[in-house]
TORKEVO-440047 format. One record per residue: residue number from 1; x, y, z of N, C-alpha, C in turn; residue in one letter. Coordinates in steps of 0.1 Angstrom, whole numbers. Each point is the difference from the previous one (the first is absolute). Layout:
NUM_X_Y_Z_X_Y_Z_X_Y_Z_A
...
This chain:
1_-653_-159_89_8_17_4_9_8_7_M
2_-1_-8_11_7_4_10_13_-7_-1_K
3_5_-9_-8_13_-9_-2_7_7_-11_Q
4_-15_5_-8_13_13_-14_-3_8_4_I
5_-3_9_9_9_11_5_7_4_7_L
6_4_-14_12_10_-2_5_12_-1_-6_T
7_-4_-9_-8_11_-7_-11_2_18_-11_L
8_-8_6_-2_7_13_-4_7_15_9_S
9_-5_-2_11_10_4_7_13_-7_0_I
10_4_-12_5_12_-5_2_4_4_-11_L
11_1_-1_-12_3_0_-12_7_19_-5_I
12_-14_3_1_6_20_4_14_-3_13_L
13_-4_-3_6_12_3_14_9_-6_-12_S
14_1_-8_-3_20_-6_-5_5_8_-7_L
15_-11_9_-10_4_10_-14_4_9_7_I
16_-7_8_15_1_7_2_15_1_7_S
17_5_-14_13_15_-1_2_10_-2_-13_C
18_-4_-4_-9_7_-4_-16_4_17_-1_A
19_-6_9_-1_-2_12_-7_8_11_8_Q
20_1_-8_19_11_12_9_2_-10_-2_D
21_7_-11_-4_18_-7_-1_6_9_-13_K
22_-7_-1_-8_3_14_-10_4_7_3_Q
23_-9_14_4_11_6_4_9_3_13_K
24_-2_-9_8_13_1_11_14_-5_-8_K
25_-2_-10_-8_12_-1_-16_9_10_-9_E
26_-19_11_-4_3_7_-9_12_11_5_S
27_-8_3_12_3_13_16_19_-4_3_K
28_4_-11_1_8_-8_1_9_4_-14_I
29_-5_-6_-9_5_6_-12_3_9_1_Q
30_-6_12_-1_1_15_-4_14_0_7_K
31_-1_-1_18_6_5_3_16_-3_0_K
32_1_-8_-7_14_-10_0_7_9_-8_M
33_15_1_10_7_11_-4_10_-10_-22_R
34_1_7_-7_7_-1_-11_12_-12_2_P
35_4_2_8_14_-6_5_-6_-15_1_I
36_-7_0_11_-2_-14_2_-9_-7_-13_I
37_-7_10_-6_-11_-6_-13_6_-8_-8_E
38_15_6_-3_8_-7_-7_7_-19_1_L
39_-3_1_15_1_-16_2_-14_-4_4_Y
40_-11_6_2_-9_-8_0_-6_-11_-4_A
41_-4_8_-14_-9_-9_-10_7_-15_-7_N
42_15_-4_6_0_-8_-5_3_-12_7_A
43_-5_-11_-10_-4_-13_7_19_-10_1_K
44_-1_-2_16_5_-10_5_4_-14_-12_K
45_15_-1_-1_4_-8_-8_2_-12_3_L
46_-2_-10_-5_-5_-12_8_10_-11_-6_N
47_17_4_1_9_-10_-4_-5_-9_12_Y
48_14_-14_-11_5_-9_17_12_4_3_K
49_7_12_-9_11_0_10_8_10_1_S
50_-3_12_1_2_14_4_12_2_5_E
51_15_-3_-11_9_9_0_1_10_-1_P
52_16_2_13_3_12_2_16_4_-2_I
53_7_4_-10_14_4_0_7_13_3_Y
54_6_-2_11_6_8_10_9_1_-4_V
55_11_16_3_17_2_-4_4_5_17_M
56_8_-4_5_8_6_10_14_3_-8_K
57_4_11_4_15_3_-5_9_8_19_A
58_12_0_-4_5_-2_14_21_12_-9_Q
59_0_5_2_17_10_-2_0_8_7_Q
60_17_-2_3_8_10_0_9_9_-4_S
61_7_12_3_7_8_-11_-2_2_-11_G
62_-12_-2_-4_-4_7_-9_-17_5_-2_C
63_-4_7_-9_-15_-5_-9_-6_1_-4_F
64_-11_-2_-3_-7_-16_-5_-13_10_-10_Y
65_-3_-4_-14_-9_-3_-6_-3_-12_-3_E
66_-16_-7_-3_-6_-14_-1_-8_4_-12_I
67_2_-11_-10_-15_5_-11_-2_-16_-6_Y
68_-6_0_0_-11_-18_-4_-9_8_-11_V
69_7_-10_-9_-5_1_-9_-4_18_-14_N
70_8_7_12_12_11_-3_-12_7_3_D
71_-9_-2_13_-4_11_7_2_4_13_I
72_7_12_2_5_0_15_-6_-4_15_L
73_3_-8_7_-6_-3_7_1_-6_13_V
74_16_8_2_6_-1_16_12_11_-3_S
75_0_10_9_12_8_-2_7_5_12_K
76_9_-1_4_10_9_8_7_4_4_L
77_2_15_10_11_11_-8_3_4_16_Y
78_-1_-12_10_5_9_10_12_-10_7_K
79_5_2_7_13_-1_7_-5_-16_11_N
80_-10_-4_0_-2_-9_9_1_-15_-8_V
81_-2_-9_11_5_-18_-10_-23_1_7_T
82_-3_-6_-16_-17_-3_4_0_-14_3_R
83_-6_-4_7_1_-14_-1_-17_-5_4_I
84_-1_-10_-4_-14_-1_0_-15_7_-8_G
85_8_10_-5_-9_9_-12_-7_-12_-8_N
86_-17_0_0_-6_-4_-12_-4_3_-6_I
87_1_-4_-17_-5_7_-11_-7_-8_-6_V
88_-14_1_-2_-7_-14_-10_-1_5_-13_D
89_-1_-13_-11_2_4_-8_-10_-4_-10_L
90_-11_-6_3_-9_-3_-6_-5_11_-17_N
91_-1_4_5_-5_17_-7_6_2_-13_D
92_15_-3_4_8_2_-13_6_-12_-11_V
93_-7_-13_9_-3_-14_-7_-14_3_-6_I
94_3_-4_-16_-12_6_-4_-8_-17_-9_L
95_10_-6_5_-7_-19_-9_14_-12_5_K
96_1_-9_5_6_-6_-3_10_-2_0_S
97_15_-1_-4_10_-10_-6_8_11_3_G
98_13_6_-9_11_6_5_0_17_5_T
99_6_-1_15_-6_17_1_17_7_4_Q
100_1_13_-7_14_5_5_2_9_9_K
101_12_-2_3_6_6_9_8_10_5_V
102_8_9_-3_6_12_-4_8_4_11_T
103_9_2_9_2_7_15_14_4_-12_I
104_-4_16_11_14_10_-6_3_7_20_K
105_16_-6_-5_11_7_15_3_15_0_L
106_-3_7_8_4_17_-4_11_0_11_F
107_8_10_0_14_0_12_-11_6_13_P
108_1_-3_11_-3_15_14_0_4_3_P
109_0_8_7_2_16_6_13_-3_11_T
110_8_5_-3_14_-2_12_-9_11_9_G
111_13_3_16_-3_0_12_2_15_-3_A
112_4_10_-10_-9_11_-3_-12_4_-6_N
113_-5_-11_-4_-14_-1_-2_-3_0_-17_G
114_13_5_-4_-3_-1_-21_7_-12_-2_K
115_-5_-5_-8_-2_-9_-14_13_-4_-4_L
116_0_-9_6_16_-14_-8_-5_2_-11_L
117_19_0_-8_-5_0_-10_2_-14_-9_K
118_5_-5_5_4_-18_0_-8_-11_11_K
119_-3_-5_-8_0_-19_8_11_-3_11_L
120_3_-7_14_14_-2_2_-3_-14_5_Y
121_11_-7_6_-1_-14_-2_-6_-8_16_Y
122_-10_9_4_-4_-2_16_-16_-4_-11_G
123_-7_9_-6_-16_1_-6_1_-14_-1_T
124_-14_-5_5_-4_-13_2_-17_4_-7_H
125_-6_-12_-6_-16_4_-11_-6_-14_5_F
126_-6_-8_7_-6_-7_-2_-13_-2_-3_E
127_-9_-8_-7_-15_-5_-2_-10_-9_0_L
128_-7_-5_9_-7_-4_-7_-16_-5_-3_E
129_-5_-9_-9_-16_-2_-2_-6_-10_2_I
130_-16_3_9_1_-9_6_-18_-3_-8_R
131_0_-9_1_-18_-3_1_-8_-9_8_K
132_-18_2_8_0_-5_10_-14_-1_-8_Y
133_-9_-3_3_-16_-4_-6_-5_4_15_D
134_-13_11_-4_-5_6_7_-12_-12_6_K
135_-6_-9_-5_-8_-13_3_3_-6_11_K
136_15_2_-2_12_-12_9_12_3_12_R
137_-4_0_13_4_6_8_16_-6_-1_K
138_16_5_5_10_-6_2_7_-7_-12_G
139_-7_7_-14_7_-10_-15_11_14_-7_N
140_1_5_10_17_10_-8_5_-7_-7_E
141_1_4_-12_20_-8_-4_10_11_-8_V
142_6_-3_-2_13_10_-12_-4_-8_-13_S
143_-1_11_-1_-2_0_-17_19_3_-9_V
144_4_13_8_8_2_-8_15_10_12_K
145_11_-4_-1_12_5_8_7_8_-10_D
146_8_13_4_2_6_-2_17_7_6_Y
147_3_-2_-8_14_20_12_14_3_-5_F
148_-2_11_-1_12_7_-11_10_-13_-4_A
149_8_-1_-6_10_-5_-2_12_5_10_P
150_8_-14_-1_14_8_13_9_-4_-6_T
151_10_-3_-2_14_-3_0_1_-14_3_T
152_1_-4_13_-4_-15_3_-16_-10_-5_T
153_-8_11_-5_-13_-10_-3_-5_-4_11_G
154_-1_7_11_-1_-4_12_-9_14_5_K
155_-15_-2_6_-8_17_8_11_12_8_K
156_7_-11_7_4_8_12_18_9_-9_D
157_1_-7_-11_14_9_-8_1_9_-7_G
158_13_5_0_3_17_-7_-11_2_-9_P
159_-4_8_-1_-11_5_-15_12_-3_-12_F
160_-3_-5_-12_4_-3_-8_4_16_-10_K
161_-10_4_-5_0_17_-8_2_14_4_Y
162_11_-5_17_6_8_7_9_8_-10_A
163_-8_19_7_10_7_-12_-7_7_-10_G
164_-16_-5_0_-8_-3_-15_-7_13_8_T
165_-7_13_-13_-7_4_8_-17_4_-1_P
166_-9_-13_-1_-6_-8_-6_-4_-18_-1_Y
167_-7_-4_10_0_-17_-13_-13_-1_2_F
168_-7_-8_-14_-6_-7_-3_-1_-17_-3_E
169_-10_-6_4_-2_-14_-2_-12_-2_-2_D
170_-6_-9_-6_-11_-7_-9_0_-8_9_T
171_-12_-14_0_1_-10_4_-16_-8_-5_F
172_-4_-5_-1_-19_-9_3_-2_-5_6_T
173_-16_-4_0_-3_-12_10_-13_-3_-6_F
174_0_-13_-1_-15_1_0_-15_-3_8_E
175_-10_7_-3_-11_-3_9_-10_2_-15_A
176_-8_-12_15_-13_-9_-7_-8_9_12_E
177_-14_7_-13_-12_2_11_-10_3_-6_V
178_-13_-1_5_-13_-5_-6_-3_6_-8_P
179_2_17_3_-6_11_-5_5_-1_-16_Y
180_-7_13_-5_10_13_-8_-5_8_-5_S
181_9_11_2_-1_13_1_1_4_-16_L
182_-4_12_-6_2_5_-9_10_10_-4_K
183_0_6_11_11_10_2_5_10_-12_G
184_7_-1_2_15_7_-13_-3_-11_-19_W
185_-2_-10_9_5_-13_-11_-5_6_-11_S
186_-9_3_-3_-6_4_-16_-1_13_0_E
187_6_10_7_2_20_0_8_-2_-11_S
188_1_12_-9_11_9_-6_16_1_6_Q
189_7_-5_-5_16_6_-4_5_12_-2_D
190_0_10_15_5_10_3_5_2_-7_L
191_10_-6_5_19_4_-6_-5_6_-17_T
192_-5_-6_-8_-3_0_-15_-9_16_-1_K
193_-4_6_4_-3_13_5_0_14_-2_L
194_4_5_-3_10_17_0_-3_4_11_D
195_12_-3_8_6_3_15_-5_13_4_K
196_-1_8_-9_-2_21_6_-16_-2_3_E
197_-8_-5_-12_-14_-5_1_0_-4_10_V
198_0_-12_1_-1_-11_15_2_7_9_L
199_13_7_1_4_5_15_-14_14_6_E
200_0_6_-11_-15_13_3_-17_-8_4_K
201_-2_-14_-7_-6_-7_-4_0_-2_18_E
202_10_-5_9_7_-6_8_-3_11_13_V
203_5_10_0_-2_12_7_-13_6_1_L
204_-5_1_-12_-15_3_0_-8_-14_12_A
205_7_-9_0_-14_-10_6_3_6_17_F
206_14_-1_0_5_4_15_-8_8_2_Y
207_-3_14_-6_-5_5_10_-11_3_2_A
208_-8_-6_-11_-12_-3_0_-8_-12_16_E
209_14_-6_0_-1_-9_11_3_11_17_Y
210_6_2_-7_4_12_18_-14_12_0_D
211_-8_-2_-9_-7_11_-1_-8_-6_10_K
212_-10_-15_-6_-5_-9_9_6_-4_18_V
213_5_3_-3_9_0_12_-1_14_10_I
214_5_11_-7_-4_11_10_-19_4_1_Q
215_-2_-5_-7_-20_5_2_-7_-15_6_S
216_12_-12_3_-7_-4_6_-9_-11_-4_Q
217_-3_-2_-12_-9_-2_-6_2_-17_0_N
218_-9_-2_10_2_-18_-2_-4_-12_-9_E
219_-16_4_-2_-2_-4_-15_2_0_-11_K
220_13_15_3_4_-6_-20_13_-5_3_K
221_10_3_13_10_-12_1_3_-14_-5_W
222_-16_-3_12_-6_-11_-3_3_-7_-17_V
223_-10_7_-10_1_-7_-12_16_8_-5_A
224_13_2_5_12_1_-7_5_-12_4_M
225_-6_-4_8_9_-10_7_-6_-16_0_V
226_-11_0_-5_-13_-10_-1_7_-19_-7_R
227_6_3_-12_3_-8_-3_12_-9_7_N
228_13_12_2_14_-3_12_-9_-6_11_K
229_-10_5_8_-5_-8_10_-7_-10_-1_E
230_-10_-6_-7_-4_-12_-5_8_-10_-2_Q
231_9_8_-1_17_-11_-7_3_-5_12_E
232_4_-1_14_8_7_8_-12_-9_10_Y
233_-13_-2_2_-6_-1_4_-7_-15_-3_F
234_3_-4_-18_2_-14_-2_11_-3_1_K
235_10_5_1_19_-12_0_4_0_16_S
236_-4_8_7_11_3_12_-13_-3_14_V
237_-16_4_-6_-14_1_15_-4_-16_-6_A
238_-4_-1_-15_-1_-12_-6_-20_2_4_Y
239_-1_9_-2_-15_13_1_-1_-4_13_N
240_3_-1_12_-6_-2_10_2_11_11_D
241_-9_4_6_-6_21_1_9_0_18_K
242_6_-14_1_2_-5_15_14_-2_3_N
243_4_5_-13_13_-6_3_11_12_3_D
244_13_-1_7_2_10_8_7_13_-8_T
245_7_-6_-12_5_8_-10_-14_9_-7_N
246_-10_-4_3_-9_10_-5_-6_8_10_I
247_-1_1_13_-4_7_4_17_11_11_K
248_9_-10_-4_13_18_1_-3_9_-14_R
249_-4_-12_-10_2_12_-11_-17_11_1_R
250_-6_0_2_-11_1_1_1_17_9_I
251_9_-12_16_0_11_9_11_14_-4_K
252_12_-1_-9_7_5_-2_-9_12_-15_E
253_-6_-4_-9_-9_7_-9_-10_12_10_Y
254_-5_-8_12_-11_8_2_9_10_9_N
255_13_-7_5_10_13_4_7_17_-15_N
256_-1_-6_-9_-1_10_-5_-8_12_-7_V
257_-14_-4_3_-12_7_-3_-9_6_10_F
258_9_-7_18_-10_6_12_7_16_2_D
259_11_-4_-1_11_13_6_4_3_-13_N
260_4_15_2_4_16_-6_5_-5_-6_E
261_0_8_-13_9_5_-8_6_9_6_S
262_15_2_-1_7_11_-1_9_8_-12_I
263_-6_-3_-8_2_7_-13_11_-5_-10_G
264_-1_-4_-15_8_2_-9_15_-9_3_V
265_7_-7_-6_18_-5_8_3_4_-19_E
266_11_4_-3_-2_-1_-16_10_-13_-4_P
267_1_-3_-7_8_-13_-6_13_6_2_L
268_7_-11_11_12_1_-3_11_-1_-14_D
269_6_2_-2_11_-2_-14_-2_-13_1_T
270_-2_-8_-16_-3_-16_-3_0_1_-9_Y
271_6_-17_-1_4_-8_-13_-15_-8_-2_K
272_-3_0_-12_-15_-15_-6_16_-7_0_M
273_-9_-13_11_6_-10_-7_-21_-13_-4_I
274_8_-12_-3_-4_-7_-9_-4_-16_4_F
275_-8_-3_6_-4_-17_1_-7_-5_-7_G
276_-7_-13_8_-7_-12_-11_1_6_-14_G
277_14_-8_-3_7_-3_-15_-4_15_-5_D
278_-2_9_4_-2_20_-5_-10_-4_-2_G
279_-10_-4_8_-17_5_-2_-3_4_14_K
280_8_5_5_-3_5_16_13_14_4_V
281_-3_12_0_3_13_4_-2_3_16_V
282_12_5_2_-2_10_10_10_10_2_T
283_-1_6_14_7_16_-5_12_-5_15_L
284_13_-3_1_7_-2_13_11_11_-3_K
285_-6_10_17_14_8_8_11_-6_-5_S
286_10_16_-6_13_-5_1_5_13_7_I
287_-10_7_13_10_7_8_8_-10_10_N
288_10_0_8_5_-8_4_-7_-4_18_P
289_-7_11_0_-6_0_15_-10_-7_1_E
290_-5_-5_-12_-11_-9_-4_3_-10_-8_N
291_11_-4_-1_4_-9_-4_-4_-15_-3_S
292_-4_-3_-11_-15_-15_-2_-14_2_2_G
293_-1_12_1_-11_8_9_-13_-2_-16_E
294_-11_6_0_-5_10_-8_4_10_-2_S
295_0_3_-14_-1_12_-2_-11_8_2_A
296_-11_-3_2_-18_4_6_-1_-5_15_Y
297_-2_5_8_-6_7_14_-7_11_6_S
298_-6_-5_11_-18_11_2_6_-3_13_F
299_-12_11_4_3_5_12_-9_0_13_G
300_2_-6_14_-11_-2_9_-1_8_12_L
301_-11_7_5_4_-1_17_-8_-14_5_K
302_9_-9_5_-10_-9_2_9_0_22_A
303_-13_-10_4_7_-2_12_8_-10_-5_D
304_13_-4_4_10_-7_-2_4_-11_14_V
305_3_9_8_3_-8_11_-10_-4_11_Y
306_-9_2_0_-18_-5_9_-2_7_8_G
307_10_11_-2_-4_8_12_-9_12_-2_D
308_-10_-2_-8_-13_15_-4_10_10_-4_G
309_14_0_-3_-2_18_-9_7_-4_-13_K
310_-1_7_-7_2_0_-18_17_2_0_R
311_2_0_-8_16_-8_-4_-3_5_-13_Y
312_11_8_-9_-3_1_-15_12_-12_-5_D
313_-3_-4_-6_6_-17_-5_1_3_-14_I
314_10_-4_-10_4_-1_-13_-5_-11_-4_Q
315_-8_-2_-11_-4_-15_-2_10_-4_-13_Q
316_8_-8_-4_5_-3_-24_-9_-9_2_F
317_-7_-2_-12_-5_-10_-3_6_-11_-19_Y
318_-1_-6_-5_4_-5_-12_-17_1_-5_Y
319_2_5_-10_-14_-7_-11_7_-1_-18_L
320_-4_-14_5_3_-9_-13_-5_-1_-8_H
321_-1_6_-13_-8_6_-17_-1_-12_-5_L
322_-11_-2_-8_5_-6_-17_-12_3_-5_H
323_3_-2_-11_-11_-2_-14_-11_-13_2_K
324_-8_3_-2_-9_-17_-8_1_3_-9_P
325_3_-14_-5_-2_2_-15_-15_5_-2_K
326_5_11_-15_-14_6_-10_-4_9_10_G
327_8_10_12_-1_8_7_10_10_-5_S
328_-1_15_5_2_11_-5_5_3_13_T
329_-5_-4_9_6_7_16_2_-9_8_K
330_13_8_14_4_-5_6_-11_-3_14_L
331_5_-17_9_-9_-4_2_8_0_12_E
332_-1_-3_14_9_-12_14_-5_-10_-5_I
333_10_-10_3_2_-12_6_6_-8_7_I
334_12_9_7_2_-4_12_2_12_8_R
């Protein structure tokens, strides 16, 4: 009888411990911020290799935009030489195979601060795409080297198309990845829709998104970006919660919702641009002072310099929208 009583107490104790653990986990889950929850429930992927494709660009005497598979991934509109800037490409690589890169070069500003009208002989642009495996150190290899055409055929030669107001070129590279992203691959071709109707829908979406930012509704914002973020998490971080990109991303997103909004910023004068073979749309600013930026921005009062003081800042933010197959509504895909 004594043994049965002891066993019963032991069983009750184990049940009580299990219940306490569940309560603690439940409390932690309830306290978890929506932004953290975005990445918390995904299982770590276990591929034999985790290839990461990155891009490095360098230029002088020009401004530029770089598109991978018709999605803007990098831009520079300042008179500085950008060296060592690394851009991850995995989230615009939907699957293994041929990937398209488009570079666009524009005249820079002159000594008077005004945009020049033409590219000149000193224009220089080069780009390298490299690949490494997250699971193996010291294995980075070059996948593609590119430089803007010169009269000599060498990197340091005079720019071949000096005197032109604009230069565009396209090339491809091969990528091999273990994942497959749906992305915009099955989305509707937006270029076939009525342009005026589509534009109104895009503007309405931007207005709704800005309302979420202004009200700092973190939960609704997460719902709007979930598909985009899940694909980023899978392709760039391989669902690794400790990935430095994810930690940086969470910090940046937290910064938006942990700081005071300073009011609505009007949309810049814009043009509607399409990407992803016509399946993705966004609004790009055509204001000279905001060249290359999104037409959409929002303002925050934030501690920018770490000095405890809060400053008014304006953040430009691209929204790449698509319409999933069978849907009538726009959604954020990148």
